[in-house]
mmCIF file as gemmi writes it, N, C-alpha and C atoms, coordinates in Angstrom:
data_model
loop_
_atom_site.group_PDB
_atom_site.id
_atom_site.type_symbol
_atom_site.label_atom_id
_atom_site.label_alt_id
_atom_site.label_comp_id
_atom_site.label_asym_id
_atom_site.label_entity_id
_atom_site.label_seq_id
_atom_site.pdbx_PDB_ins_code
_atom_site.Cartn_x
_atom_site.Cartn_y
_atom_site.Cartn_z
_atom_site.occupancy
_atom_site.B_iso_or_equiv
_atom_site.pdbx_formal_charge
_atom_site.auth_seq_id
_atom_site.auth_asym_id
_atom_site.pdbx_PDB_model_num
ATOM 1 N N . UNK Axp A 1 ? 129.855 80.756 103.228 1 0 ? 1 A 1
ATOM 2 C CA . UNK Axp A 1 ? 129.187 81.795 102.33 1 0 ? 1 A 1
ATOM 3 C C . UNK Axp A 1 ? 129.503 81.484 100.937 1 0 ? 1 A 1
ATOM 4 N N . UNK Axp A 2 ? 128.581 81.559 100.058 1 0 ? 2 A 1
ATOM 5 C CA . UNK Axp A 2 ? 128.856 81.348 98.69 1 0 ? 2 A 1
ATOM 6 C C . UNK Axp A 2 ? 129.321 82.608 98.024 1 0 ? 2 A 1
ATOM 7 N N . UNK Axp A 3 ? 130.563 82.745 97.684 1 0 ? 3 A 1
ATOM 8 C CA . UNK Axp A 3 ? 131.096 83.974 97.003 1 0 ? 3 A 1
ATOM 9 C C . UNK Axp A 3 ? 130.711 84.251 95.654 1 0 ? 3 A 1
ATOM 10 N N . UNK Axp A 4 ? 130.131 83.221 95.041 1 0 ? 4 A 1
ATOM 11 C CA . UNK Axp A 4 ? 129.574 83.384 93.726 1 0 ? 4 A 1
ATOM 12 C C . UNK Axp A 4 ? 128.295 84.235 93.638 1 0 ? 4 A 1
ATOM 13 N N . UNK Axp A 5 ? 127.644 84.297 94.702 1 0 ? 5 A 1
ATOM 14 C CA . UNK Axp A 5 ? 126.434 84.984 94.751 1 0 ? 5 A 1
ATOM 15 C C . UNK Axp A 5 ? 126.62 86.42 95.343 1 0 ? 5 A 1
ATOM 16 N N . UNK Axp A 6 ? 127.072 87.291 94.334 1 0 ? 6 A 1
ATOM 17 C CA . UNK Axp A 6 ? 127.323 88.617 94.589 1 0 ? 6 A 1
ATOM 18 C C . UNK Axp A 6 ? 126.471 89.554 94.013 1 0 ? 6 A 1
ATOM 19 N N . UNK Axp A 7 ? 126.305 90.713 94.666 1 0 ? 7 A 1
ATOM 20 C CA . UNK Axp A 7 ? 125.476 91.766 94.114 1 0 ? 7 A 1
ATOM 21 C C . UNK Axp A 7 ? 126.178 92.255 92.764 1 0 ? 7 A 1
ATOM 22 N N . UNK Axp A 8 ? 125.424 92.339 91.681 1 0 ? 8 A 1
ATOM 23 C CA . UNK Axp A 8 ? 126.132 92.855 90.464 1 0 ? 8 A 1
ATOM 24 C C . UNK Axp A 8 ? 126.327 94.321 90.354 1 0 ? 8 A 1
ATOM 25 N N . UNK Axp A 9 ? 125.928 95.123 91.335 1 0 ? 9 A 1
ATOM 26 C CA . UNK Axp A 9 ? 126.3 96.5 91.44 1 0 ? 9 A 1
ATOM 27 C C . UNK Axp A 9 ? 127.457 96.809 92.345 1 0 ? 9 A 1
ATOM 28 N N . UNK Axp A 10 ? 127.444 96.278 93.447 1 0 ? 10 A 1
ATOM 29 C CA . UNK Axp A 10 ? 128.484 96.61 94.425 1 0 ? 10 A 1
ATOM 30 C C . UNK Axp A 10 ? 129.548 95.38 94.616 1 0 ? 10 A 1
ATOM 31 N N . UNK Axp A 11 ? 129.235 94.281 94.042 1 0 ? 11 A 1
ATOM 32 C CA . UNK Axp A 11 ? 130.105 93.082 94.182 1 0 ? 11 A 1
ATOM 33 C C . UNK Axp A 11 ? 130.413 92.595 95.641 1 0 ? 11 A 1
ATOM 34 N N . UNK Axp A 12 ? 129.516 92.952 96.545 1 0 ? 12 A 1
ATOM 35 C CA . UNK Axp A 12 ? 129.471 92.539 97.902 1 0 ? 12 A 1
ATOM 36 C C . UNK Axp A 12 ? 128.595 91.219 97.923 1 0 ? 12 A 1
ATOM 37 N N . UNK Axp A 13 ? 128.895 90.287 98.852 1 0 ? 13 A 1
ATOM 38 C CA . UNK Axp A 13 ? 127.991 89.115 98.92 1 0 ? 13 A 1
ATOM 39 C C . UNK Axp A 13 ? 126.466 89.367 99.173 1 0 ? 13 A 1
ATOM 40 N N . UNK Axp A 14 ? 125.758 88.602 98.554 1 0 ? 14 A 1
ATOM 41 C CA . UNK Axp A 14 ? 124.386 88.576 98.858 1 0 ? 14 A 1
ATOM 42 C C . UNK Axp A 14 ? 124.118 87.461 99.774 1 0 ? 14 A 1
ATOM 43 N N . UNK Axp A 15 ? 124.186 87.516 101.163 1 0 ? 15 A 1
ATOM 44 C CA . UNK Axp A 15 ? 124.157 86.624 102.01 1 0 ? 15 A 1
ATOM 45 C C . UNK Axp A 15 ? 122.872 86.521 102.909 1 0 ? 15 A 1
ATOM 46 N N . UNK Axp A 16 ? 122.69 85.698 103.823 1 0 ? 16 A 1
ATOM 47 C CA . UNK Axp A 16 ? 121.486 85.612 104.756 1 0 ? 16 A 1
ATOM 48 C C . UNK Axp A 16 ? 121.223 86.899 105.455 1 0 ? 16 A 1
ATOM 49 N N . UNK Axp A 17 ? 122.168 87.688 105.655 1 0 ? 17 A 1
ATOM 50 C CA . UNK Axp A 17 ? 122.049 88.966 106.384 1 0 ? 17 A 1
ATOM 51 C C . UNK Axp A 17 ? 121.534 90.016 105.536 1 0 ? 17 A 1
ATOM 52 N N . UNK Axp A 18 ? 121.808 89.883 104.208 1 0 ? 18 A 1
ATOM 53 C CA . UNK Axp A 18 ? 121.545 90.991 103.249 1 0 ? 18 A 1
ATOM 54 C C . UNK Axp A 18 ? 119.94 91.14 102.973 1 0 ? 18 A 1
ATOM 55 N N . UNK Axp A 19 ? 119.595 92.406 102.824 1 0 ? 19 A 1
ATOM 56 C CA . UNK Axp A 19 ? 118.291 92.785 102.46 1 0 ? 19 A 1
ATOM 57 C C . UNK Axp A 19 ? 118.286 92.727 100.991 1 0 ? 19 A 1
ATOM 58 N N . UNK Axp A 20 ? 117.63 91.753 100.39 1 0 ? 20 A 1
ATOM 59 C CA . UNK Axp A 20 ? 117.802 91.527 98.869 1 0 ? 20 A 1
ATOM 60 C C . UNK Axp A 20 ? 116.445 91.924 98.214 1 0 ? 20 A 1
ATOM 61 N N . UNK Axp A 21 ? 116.653 92.65 97.074 1 0 ? 21 A 1
ATOM 62 C CA . UNK Axp A 21 ? 115.325 92.92 96.213 1 0 ? 21 A 1
ATOM 63 C C . UNK Axp A 21 ? 115.618 92.501 94.739 1 0 ? 21 A 1
ATOM 64 N N . UNK Axp A 22 ? 114.5 92.321 94.132 1 0 ? 22 A 1
ATOM 65 C CA . UNK Axp A 22 ? 114.638 91.96 92.652 1 0 ? 22 A 1
ATOM 66 C C . UNK Axp A 22 ? 114.412 93.337 91.949 1 0 ? 22 A 1
ATOM 67 N N . UNK Axp A 23 ? 115.448 93.57 90.828 1 0 ? 23 A 1
ATOM 68 C CA . UNK Axp A 23 ? 115.288 94.685 90.11 1 0 ? 23 A 1
ATOM 69 C C . UNK Axp A 23 ? 115.034 94.361 88.636 1 0 ? 23 A 1
ATOM 70 N N . UNK Axp A 24 ? 113.911 94.734 88.076 1 0 ? 24 A 1
ATOM 71 C CA . UNK Axp A 24 ? 113.649 94.578 86.749 1 0 ? 24 A 1
ATOM 72 C C . UNK Axp A 24 ? 114.576 95.401 85.782 1 0 ? 24 A 1
ATOM 73 N N . UNK Axp A 25 ? 115.17 94.795 84.886 1 0 ? 25 A 1
ATOM 74 C CA . UNK Axp A 25 ? 116.191 95.544 84.144 1 0 ? 25 A 1
ATOM 75 C C . UNK Axp A 25 ? 115.352 96.589 83.184 1 0 ? 25 A 1
ATOM 76 N N . UNK Axp A 26 ? 114.241 96.127 82.658 1 0 ? 26 A 1
ATOM 77 C CA . UNK Axp A 26 ? 113.305 97.015 82.038 1 0 ? 26 A 1
ATOM 78 C C . UNK Axp A 26 ? 112.158 97.119 82.956 1 0 ? 26 A 1
ATOM 79 N N . UNK Axp A 27 ? 111.848 98.468 83.345 1 0 ? 27 A 1
ATOM 80 C CA . UNK Axp A 27 ? 110.784 98.484 84.481 1 0 ? 27 A 1
ATOM 81 C C . UNK Axp A 27 ? 109.457 97.722 84.016 1 0 ? 27 A 1
ATOM 82 N N . UNK Axp A 28 ? 108.832 97.192 85.096 1 0 ? 28 A 1
ATOM 83 C CA . UNK Axp A 28 ? 107.485 96.515 84.914 1 0 ? 28 A 1
ATOM 84 C C . UNK Axp A 28 ? 106.529 97.419 84.243 1 0 ? 28 A 1
ATOM 85 N N . UNK Axp A 29 ? 106.514 98.693 84.408 1 0 ? 29 A 1
ATOM 86 C CA . UNK Axp A 29 ? 105.741 99.712 83.792 1 0 ? 29 A 1
ATOM 87 C C . UNK Axp A 29 ? 105.805 99.523 82.338 1 0 ? 29 A 1
ATOM 88 N N . UNK Axp A 30 ? 106.954 99.15 81.771 1 0 ? 30 A 1
ATOM 89 C CA . UNK Axp A 30 ? 107.116 98.936 80.338 1 0 ? 30 A 1
ATOM 90 C C . UNK Axp A 30 ? 107.247 97.507 80.087 1 0 ? 30 A 1
ATOM 91 N N . UNK Axp A 31 ? 106.596 96.708 80.698 1 0 ? 31 A 1
ATOM 92 C CA . UNK Axp A 31 ? 106.436 95.185 80.495 1 0 ? 31 A 1
ATOM 93 C C . UNK Axp A 31 ? 107.69 94.35 80.608 1 0 ? 31 A 1
ATOM 94 N N . UNK Axp A 32 ? 108.681 95.002 81.502 1 0 ? 32 A 1
ATOM 95 C CA . UNK Axp A 32 ? 109.932 94.254 81.577 1 0 ? 32 A 1
ATOM 96 C C . UNK Axp A 32 ? 109.625 93.027 82.505 1 0 ? 32 A 1
ATOM 97 N N . UNK Axp A 33 ? 110.337 91.944 82.208 1 0 ? 33 A 1
ATOM 98 C CA . UNK Axp A 33 ? 110.181 90.655 83.008 1 0 ? 33 A 1
ATOM 99 C C . UNK Axp A 33 ? 111.586 90.258 83.476 1 0 ? 33 A 1
ATOM 100 N N . UNK Axp A 34 ? 112.805 90.487 82.738 1 0 ? 34 A 1
ATOM 101 C CA . UNK Axp A 34 ? 114.075 90.063 83.237 1 0 ? 34 A 1
ATOM 102 C C . UNK Axp A 34 ? 114.412 90.902 84.382 1 0 ? 34 A 1
ATOM 103 N N . UNK Axp A 35 ? 115.221 90.301 85.178 1 0 ? 35 A 1
ATOM 104 C CA . UNK Axp A 35 ? 115.809 91.063 86.37 1 0 ? 35 A 1
ATOM 105 C C . UNK Axp A 35 ? 116.829 90.338 87.098 1 0 ? 35 A 1
ATOM 106 N N . UNK Axp A 36 ? 117.296 90.968 88.133 1 0 ? 36 A 1
ATOM 107 C CA . UNK Axp A 36 ? 118.356 90.509 88.987 1 0 ? 36 A 1
ATOM 108 C C . UNK Axp A 36 ? 118.153 90.799 90.579 1 0 ? 36 A 1
ATOM 109 N N . UNK Axp A 37 ? 118.762 90.059 91.356 1 0 ? 37 A 1
ATOM 110 C CA . UNK Axp A 37 ? 118.765 90.353 92.754 1 0 ? 37 A 1
ATOM 111 C C . UNK Axp A 37 ? 119.89 91.314 93.082 1 0 ? 37 A 1
ATOM 112 N N . UNK Axp A 38 ? 119.537 92.224 94.034 1 0 ? 38 A 1
ATOM 113 C CA . UNK Axp A 38 ? 120.518 93.258 94.342 1 0 ? 38 A 1
ATOM 114 C C . UNK Axp A 38 ? 120.308 93.546 95.882 1 0 ? 38 A 1
ATOM 115 N N . UNK Axp A 39 ? 121.277 94.185 96.49 1 0 ? 39 A 1
ATOM 116 C CA . UNK Axp A 39 ? 120.991 94.665 97.882 1 0 ? 39 A 1
ATOM 117 C C . UNK Axp A 39 ? 120.04 95.752 97.793 1 0 ? 39 A 1
ATOM 118 N N . UNK Axp A 40 ? 119.222 95.851 98.843 1 0 ? 40 A 1
ATOM 119 C CA . UNK Axp A 40 ? 118.145 96.919 98.878 1 0 ? 40 A 1
ATOM 120 C C . UNK Axp A 40 ? 118.801 98.354 98.665 1 0 ? 40 A 1
ATOM 121 N N . UNK Axp A 41 ? 119.803 98.581 99.228 1 0 ? 41 A 1
ATOM 122 C CA . UNK Axp A 41 ? 120.591 99.9 99.123 1 0 ? 41 A 1
ATOM 123 C C . UNK Axp A 41 ? 120.886 100.187 97.634 1 0 ? 41 A 1
ATOM 124 N N . UNK Axp A 42 ? 121.424 99.157 96.947 1 0 ? 42 A 1
ATOM 125 C CA . UNK Axp A 42 ? 121.845 99.223 95.564 1 0 ? 42 A 1
ATOM 126 C C . UNK Axp A 42 ? 120.622 99.473 94.713 1 0 ? 42 A 1
ATOM 127 N N . UNK Axp A 43 ? 119.605 98.671 94.92 1 0 ? 43 A 1
ATOM 128 C CA . UNK Axp A 43 ? 118.307 98.734 94.2 1 0 ? 43 A 1
ATOM 129 C C . UNK Axp A 43 ? 117.771 100.342 94.356 1 0 ? 43 A 1
ATOM 130 N N . UNK Axp A 44 ? 117.717 100.698 95.633 1 0 ? 44 A 1
ATOM 131 C CA . UNK Axp A 44 ? 117.277 102.041 95.861 1 0 ? 44 A 1
ATOM 132 C C . UNK Axp A 44 ? 118.086 103.091 95.144 1 0 ? 44 A 1
ATOM 133 N N . UNK Axp A 45 ? 119.31 102.964 95.062 1 0 ? 45 A 1
ATOM 134 C CA . UNK Axp A 45 ? 120.288 103.964 94.373 1 0 ? 45 A 1
ATOM 135 C C . UNK Axp A 45 ? 119.98 104.047 92.937 1 0 ? 45 A 1
ATOM 136 N N . UNK Axp A 46 ? 119.655 102.829 92.337 1 0 ? 46 A 1
ATOM 137 C CA . UNK Axp A 46 ? 119.357 102.842 90.846 1 0 ? 46 A 1
ATOM 138 C C . UNK Axp A 46 ? 118.101 103.689 90.669 1 0 ? 46 A 1
ATOM 139 N N . UNK Axp A 47 ? 117.175 103.514 91.476 1 0 ? 47 A 1
ATOM 140 C CA . UNK Axp A 47 ? 115.863 104.218 91.243 1 0 ? 47 A 1
ATOM 141 C C . UNK Axp A 47 ? 115.914 105.689 91.687 1 0 ? 47 A 1
ATOM 142 N N . UNK Axp A 48 ? 116.897 106.008 92.567 1 0 ? 48 A 1
ATOM 143 C CA . UNK Axp A 48 ? 117.073 107.341 92.92 1 0 ? 48 A 1
ATOM 144 C C . UNK Axp A 48 ? 117.883 108.152 91.817 1 0 ? 48 A 1
ATOM 145 N N . UNK Axp A 49 ? 118.676 107.412 90.967 1 0 ? 49 A 1
ATOM 146 C CA . UNK Axp A 49 ? 119.487 107.971 90.057 1 0 ? 49 A 1
ATOM 147 C C . UNK Axp A 49 ? 118.831 108.055 88.63 1 0 ? 49 A 1
ATOM 148 N N . UNK Axp A 50 ? 118.045 107.041 88.241 1 0 ? 50 A 1
ATOM 149 C CA . UNK Axp A 50 ? 117.422 106.93 86.938 1 0 ? 50 A 1
ATOM 150 C C . UNK Axp A 50 ? 116.007 106.928 86.932 1 0 ? 50 A 1
ATOM 151 N N . UNK Axp A 51 ? 115.398 107.609 85.965 1 0 ? 51 A 1
ATOM 152 C CA . UNK Axp A 51 ? 113.912 107.533 85.856 1 0 ? 51 A 1
ATOM 153 C C . UNK Axp A 51 ? 113.59 106.185 85.123 1 0 ? 51 A 1
ATOM 154 N N . UNK Axp A 52 ? 112.376 105.869 85.143 1 0 ? 52 A 1
ATOM 155 C CA . UNK Axp A 52 ? 111.929 104.635 84.58 1 0 ? 52 A 1
ATOM 156 C C . UNK Axp A 52 ? 112.226 104.715 82.947 1 0 ? 52 A 1
ATOM 157 N N . UNK Axp A 53 ? 112.051 105.909 82.376 1 0 ? 53 A 1
ATOM 158 C CA . UNK Axp A 53 ? 112.316 105.89 81.035 1 0 ? 53 A 1
ATOM 159 C C . UNK Axp A 53 ? 113.721 105.777 80.687 1 0 ? 53 A 1
ATOM 160 N N . UNK Axp A 54 ? 114.648 106.465 81.613 1 0 ? 54 A 1
ATOM 161 C CA . UNK Axp A 54 ? 116.221 106.211 81.51 1 0 ? 54 A 1
ATOM 162 C C . UNK Axp A 54 ? 116.42 104.598 81.5 1 0 ? 54 A 1
ATOM 163 N N . UNK Axp A 55 ? 115.884 104.038 82.518 1 0 ? 55 A 1
ATOM 164 C CA . UNK Axp A 55 ? 115.949 102.516 82.556 1 0 ? 55 A 1
ATOM 165 C C . UNK Axp A 55 ? 115.589 101.832 81.417 1 0 ? 55 A 1
ATOM 166 N N . UNK Axp A 56 ? 114.438 102.262 80.77 1 0 ? 56 A 1
ATOM 167 C CA . UNK Axp A 56 ? 113.879 101.595 79.617 1 0 ? 56 A 1
ATOM 168 C C . UNK Axp A 56 ? 114.741 101.719 78.453 1 0 ? 56 A 1
ATOM 169 N N . UNK Axp A 57 ? 115.187 102.945 78.188 1 0 ? 57 A 1
ATOM 170 C CA . UNK Axp A 57 ? 115.821 103.353 76.932 1 0 ? 57 A 1
ATOM 171 C C . UNK Axp A 57 ? 117.459 103.071 76.972 1 0 ? 57 A 1
ATOM 172 N N . UNK Axp A 58 ? 118.117 103.169 78.077 1 0 ? 58 A 1
ATOM 173 C CA . UNK Axp A 58 ? 119.407 103.076 78.033 1 0 ? 58 A 1
ATOM 174 C C . UNK Axp A 58 ? 120.036 102.22 79.191 1 0 ? 58 A 1
ATOM 175 N N . UNK Axp A 59 ? 119.675 102.43 80.406 1 0 ? 59 A 1
ATOM 176 C CA . UNK Axp A 59 ? 120.309 101.794 81.503 1 0 ? 59 A 1
ATOM 177 C C . UNK Axp A 59 ? 119.517 100.435 81.845 1 0 ? 59 A 1
ATOM 178 N N . UNK Axp A 60 ? 119.363 99.598 80.892 1 0 ? 60 A 1
ATOM 179 C CA . UNK Axp A 60 ? 118.564 98.369 81.035 1 0 ? 60 A 1
ATOM 180 C C . UNK Axp A 60 ? 119.54 97.13 81.216 1 0 ? 60 A 1
ATOM 181 N N . UNK Axp A 61 ? 120.98 97.442 81.327 1 0 ? 61 A 1
ATOM 182 C CA . UNK Axp A 61 ? 121.912 96.419 81.548 1 0 ? 61 A 1
ATOM 183 C C . UNK Axp A 61 ? 122.748 96.798 82.826 1 0 ? 61 A 1
ATOM 184 N N . UNK Axp A 62 ? 123.394 95.863 83.428 1 0 ? 62 A 1
ATOM 185 C CA . UNK Axp A 62 ? 124.254 96.07 84.62 1 0 ? 62 A 1
ATOM 186 C C . UNK Axp A 62 ? 125.35 96.836 84.078 1 0 ? 62 A 1
ATOM 187 N N . UNK Axp A 63 ? 125.902 96.46 82.975 1 0 ? 63 A 1
ATOM 188 C CA . UNK Axp A 63 ? 127.154 97.114 82.415 1 0 ? 63 A 1
ATOM 189 C C . UNK Axp A 63 ? 126.85 98.675 82.312 1 0 ? 63 A 1
ATOM 190 N N . UNK Axp A 64 ? 125.655 99.12 81.708 1 0 ? 64 A 1
ATOM 191 C CA . UNK Axp A 64 ? 125.363 100.337 81.589 1 0 ? 64 A 1
ATOM 192 C C . UNK Axp A 64 ? 125.092 101.214 82.881 1 0 ? 64 A 1
ATOM 193 N N . UNK Axp A 65 ? 124.451 100.461 83.727 1 0 ? 65 A 1
ATOM 194 C CA . UNK Axp A 65 ? 124.198 101.079 85.097 1 0 ? 65 A 1
ATOM 195 C C . UNK Axp A 65 ? 125.562 101.395 85.915 1 0 ? 65 A 1
ATOM 196 N N . UNK Axp A 66 ? 126.416 100.442 85.84 1 0 ? 66 A 1
ATOM 197 C CA . UNK Axp A 66 ? 127.63 100.717 86.548 1 0 ? 66 A 1
ATOM 198 C C . UNK Axp A 66 ? 128.737 101.607 85.982 1 0 ? 66 A 1
ATOM 199 N N . UNK Axp A 67 ? 128.363 102.02 84.849 1 0 ? 67 A 1
ATOM 200 C CA . UNK Axp A 67 ? 129.291 102.89 84.077 1 0 ? 67 A 1
ATOM 201 C C . UNK Axp A 67 ? 128.958 104.278 84.44 1 0 ? 67 A 1
ATOM 202 N N . UNK Axp A 68 ? 127.729 104.532 84.983 1 0 ? 68 A 1
ATOM 203 C CA . UNK Axp A 68 ? 127.292 105.931 85.311 1 0 ? 68 A 1
ATOM 204 C C . UNK Axp A 68 ? 128.231 106.509 86.44 1 0 ? 68 A 1
ATOM 205 N N . UNK Axp A 69 ? 128.55 107.854 86.348 1 0 ? 69 A 1
ATOM 206 C CA . UNK Axp A 69 ? 129.406 108.442 87.281 1 0 ? 69 A 1
ATOM 207 C C . UNK Axp A 69 ? 128.89 108.363 88.731 1 0 ? 69 A 1
ATOM 208 N N . UNK Axp A 70 ? 127.585 108.591 88.964 1 0 ? 70 A 1
ATOM 209 C CA . UNK Axp A 70 ? 126.931 108.525 90.298 1 0 ? 70 A 1
ATOM 210 C C . UNK Axp A 70 ? 126.967 107.178 90.916 1 0 ? 70 A 1
ATOM 211 N N . UNK Axp A 71 ? 126.826 106.168 90.043 1 0 ? 71 A 1
ATOM 212 C CA . UNK Axp A 71 ? 126.854 104.808 90.565 1 0 ? 71 A 1
ATOM 213 C C . UNK Axp A 71 ? 128.14 104.45 90.95 1 0 ? 71 A 1
ATOM 214 N N . UNK Axp A 72 ? 129.241 104.895 90.13 1 0 ? 72 A 1
ATOM 215 C CA . UNK Axp A 72 ? 130.733 104.58 90.49 1 0 ? 72 A 1
ATOM 216 C C . UNK Axp A 72 ? 131.023 105.102 91.792 1 0 ? 72 A 1
ATOM 217 N N . UNK Axp A 73 ? 130.638 106.306 92.056 1 0 ? 73 A 1
ATOM 218 C CA . UNK Axp A 73 ? 130.798 106.995 93.387 1 0 ? 73 A 1
ATOM 219 C C . UNK Axp A 73 ? 130.073 106.083 94.555 1 0 ? 73 A 1
ATOM 220 N N . UNK Axp A 74 ? 128.896 105.86 94.211 1 0 ? 74 A 1
ATOM 221 C CA . UNK Axp A 74 ? 128.041 105.02 95.123 1 0 ? 74 A 1
ATOM 222 C C . UNK Axp A 74 ? 128.697 103.72 95.583 1 0 ? 74 A 1
ATOM 223 N N . UNK Axp A 75 ? 129.196 102.98 94.567 1 0 ? 75 A 1
ATOM 224 C CA . UNK Axp A 75 ? 129.821 101.651 94.767 1 0 ? 75 A 1
ATOM 225 C C . UNK Axp A 75 ? 131.132 101.81 95.663 1 0 ? 75 A 1
ATOM 226 N N . UNK Axp A 76 ? 131.841 102.93 95.295 1 0 ? 76 A 1
ATOM 227 C CA . UNK Axp A 76 ? 133.146 103.101 96.081 1 0 ? 76 A 1
ATOM 228 C C . UNK Axp A 76 ? 132.722 103.367 97.644 1 0 ? 76 A 1
ATOM 229 N N . UNK Axp A 77 ? 131.624 104.093 97.893 1 0 ? 77 A 1
ATOM 230 C CA . UNK Axp A 77 ? 131.147 104.406 99.197 1 0 ? 77 A 1
ATOM 231 C C . UNK Axp A 77 ? 130.624 103.115 99.817 1 0 ? 77 A 1
ATOM 232 N N . UNK Axp A 78 ? 129.758 102.567 99.259 1 0 ? 78 A 1
ATOM 233 C CA . UNK Axp A 78 ? 128.912 101.377 99.804 1 0 ? 78 A 1
ATOM 234 C C . UNK Axp A 78 ? 129.826 100.068 99.981 1 0 ? 78 A 1
ATOM 235 N N . UNK Axp A 79 ? 130.957 100.015 99.189 1 0 ? 79 A 1
ATOM 236 C CA . UNK Axp A 79 ? 131.695 98.818 99.294 1 0 ? 79 A 1
ATOM 237 C C . UNK Axp A 79 ? 132.317 98.581 100.749 1 0 ? 79 A 1
ATOM 238 N N . UNK Axp A 80 ? 132.395 99.695 101.572 1 0 ? 80 A 1
ATOM 239 C CA . UNK Axp A 80 ? 132.862 99.657 102.806 1 0 ? 80 A 1
ATOM 240 C C . UNK Axp A 80 ? 131.909 99.374 103.913 1 0 ? 80 A 1
ATOM 241 N N . UNK Axp A 81 ? 130.69 99.214 103.536 1 0 ? 81 A 1
ATOM 242 C CA . UNK Axp A 81 ? 129.525 98.933 104.41 1 0 ? 81 A 1
ATOM 243 C C . UNK Axp A 81 ? 129.305 97.524 104.566 1 0 ? 81 A 1
ATOM 244 N N . UNK Axp A 82 ? 128.635 97.099 105.583 1 0 ? 82 A 1
ATOM 245 C CA . UNK Axp A 82 ? 128.301 95.581 105.797 1 0 ? 82 A 1
ATOM 246 C C . UNK Axp A 82 ? 127.125 95.318 104.765 1 0 ? 82 A 1
ATOM 247 N N . UNK Axp A 83 ? 127.023 94.039 104.468 1 0 ? 83 A 1
ATOM 248 C CA . UNK Axp A 83 ? 126.049 93.649 103.597 1 0 ? 83 A 1
ATOM 249 C C . UNK Axp A 83 ? 124.605 93.923 103.901 1 0 ? 83 A 1
ATOM 250 N N . UNK Axp A 84 ? 124.323 93.951 105.124 1 0 ? 84 A 1
ATOM 251 C CA . UNK Axp A 84 ? 122.889 94.408 105.666 1 0 ? 84 A 1
ATOM 252 C C . UNK Axp A 84 ? 122.627 95.871 105.859 1 0 ? 84 A 1
ATOM 253 N N . UNK Axp A 85 ? 123.673 96.765 105.381 1 0 ? 85 A 1
ATOM 254 C CA . UNK Axp A 85 ? 123.503 98.2 105.446 1 0 ? 85 A 1
ATOM 255 C C . UNK Axp A 85 ? 122.313 98.614 104.567 1 0 ? 85 A 1
ATOM 256 N N . UNK Axp A 86 ? 121.492 99.555 105.056 1 0 ? 86 A 1
ATOM 257 C CA . UNK Axp A 86 ? 120.505 100.284 104.197 1 0 ? 86 A 1
ATOM 258 C C . UNK Axp A 86 ? 120.411 101.639 104.731 1 0 ? 86 A 1
ATOM 259 N N . UNK Axp A 87 ? 120.458 102.669 103.89 1 0 ? 87 A 1
ATOM 260 C CA . UNK Axp A 87 ? 120.296 104.047 104.196 1 0 ? 87 A 1
ATOM 261 C C . UNK Axp A 87 ? 119.048 104.576 103.357 1 0 ? 87 A 1
ATOM 262 N N . UNK Axp A 88 ? 117.981 104.836 103.916 1 0 ? 88 A 1
ATOM 263 C CA . UNK Axp A 88 ? 116.874 105.372 103.056 1 0 ? 88 A 1
ATOM 264 C C . UNK Axp A 88 ? 117.301 106.737 102.538 1 0 ? 88 A 1
ATOM 265 N N . UNK Axp A 89 ? 116.932 106.948 101.273 1 0 ? 89 A 1
ATOM 266 C CA . UNK Axp A 89 ? 117.078 108.008 100.412 1 0 ? 89 A 1
ATOM 267 C C . UNK Axp A 89 ? 115.812 108.644 99.844 1 0 ? 89 A 1
ATOM 268 N N . UNK Axp A 90 ? 115.631 109.877 100.443 1 0 ? 90 A 1
ATOM 269 C CA . UNK Axp A 90 ? 114.302 110.54 99.975 1 0 ? 90 A 1
ATOM 270 C C . UNK Axp A 90 ? 114.222 110.821 98.545 1 0 ? 90 A 1
ATOM 271 N N . UNK Axp A 91 ? 115.406 110.88 97.804 1 0 ? 91 A 1
ATOM 272 C CA . UNK Axp A 91 ? 115.277 111.205 96.326 1 0 ? 91 A 1
ATOM 273 C C . UNK Axp A 91 ? 114.377 110.242 95.557 1 0 ? 91 A 1
ATOM 274 N N . UNK Axp A 92 ? 114.299 109.027 96.137 1 0 ? 92 A 1
ATOM 275 C CA . UNK Axp A 92 ? 113.445 108.116 95.384 1 0 ? 92 A 1
ATOM 276 C C . UNK Axp A 92 ? 112.028 108.596 95.369 1 0 ? 92 A 1
ATOM 277 N N . UNK Axp A 93 ? 111.5 108.95 96.497 1 0 ? 93 A 1
ATOM 278 C CA . UNK Axp A 93 ? 110.115 109.353 96.572 1 0 ? 93 A 1
ATOM 279 C C . UNK Axp A 93 ? 109.842 110.766 95.704 1 0 ? 93 A 1
ATOM 280 N N . UNK Axp A 94 ? 110.961 111.5 95.623 1 0 ? 94 A 1
ATOM 281 C CA . UNK Axp A 94 ? 110.73 112.802 94.892 1 0 ? 94 A 1
ATOM 282 C C . UNK Axp A 94 ? 110.68 112.418 93.419 1 0 ? 94 A 1
ATOM 283 N N . UNK Axp A 95 ? 111.608 111.441 92.953 1 0 ? 95 A 1
ATOM 284 C CA . UNK Axp A 95 ? 111.55 111.064 91.564 1 0 ? 95 A 1
ATOM 285 C C . UNK Axp A 95 ? 110.291 110.223 91.259 1 0 ? 95 A 1
ATOM 286 N N . UNK Axp A 96 ? 109.715 109.579 92.127 1 0 ? 96 A 1
ATOM 287 C CA . UNK Axp A 96 ? 108.411 108.659 91.864 1 0 ? 96 A 1
ATOM 288 C C . UNK Axp A 96 ? 107.398 109.394 90.984 1 0 ? 96 A 1
ATOM 289 N N . UNK Axp A 97 ? 107.135 110.605 91.421 1 0 ? 97 A 1
ATOM 290 C CA . UNK Axp A 97 ? 106.194 111.432 90.693 1 0 ? 97 A 1
ATOM 291 C C . UNK Axp A 97 ? 106.482 111.833 89.347 1 0 ? 97 A 1
ATOM 292 N N . UNK Axp A 98 ? 107.637 111.833 88.941 1 0 ? 98 A 1
ATOM 293 C CA . UNK Axp A 98 ? 108.412 112.223 87.672 1 0 ? 98 A 1
ATOM 294 C C . UNK Axp A 98 ? 108.631 111.031 86.697 1 0 ? 98 A 1
ATOM 295 N N . UNK Axp A 99 ? 108.275 109.915 87.095 1 0 ? 99 A 1
ATOM 296 C CA . UNK Axp A 99 ? 108.867 108.648 86.309 1 0 ? 99 A 1
ATOM 297 C C . UNK Axp A 99 ? 108.113 108.6 85.009 1 0 ? 99 A 1
ATOM 298 N N . UNK Axp A 100 ? 106.873 108.783 84.832 1 0 ? 100 A 1
ATOM 299 C CA . UNK Axp A 100 ? 106.199 108.538 83.692 1 0 ? 100 A 1
ATOM 300 C C . UNK Axp A 100 ? 105.926 109.792 82.76 1 0 ? 100 A 1
ATOM 301 N N . UNK Axp A 101 ? 106.628 110.855 83.265 1 0 ? 101 A 1
ATOM 302 C CA . UNK Axp A 101 ? 106.374 112.145 82.426 1 0 ? 101 A 1
ATOM 303 C C . UNK Axp A 101 ? 107.379 112.281 81.157 1 0 ? 101 A 1
C-alpha cells in the first residue's frame, strides 16, 4: 500500500478499497477547476458542513477546511473507521437547496 497517497482530510490511506471522490476546492458552480481526491465520507462531510458560498469565499483550501471545529470532530471520529467506510448523511440533501442563496 502506498502510504504517500493519503486523504488530506482524515489522513487515512486512499487505497483500492476506498470509495474515492474528487472535491473541487472552489465549487464548479463558481468555475472552480482545482481539486483533490478524498474518501467519499470526507467529501460528503465537507458538503454537509459548508455551503458552496462558504467554500468559494473561505474554505477553499484543505488547511482552512481542517481548522473548522466540526471537521476536527469528524476527523477524530472517522479516523477509527476502515478506509471503505461510508455513512450517508441527510444534511447534504437539506443543504443542497440552500447552496446558491
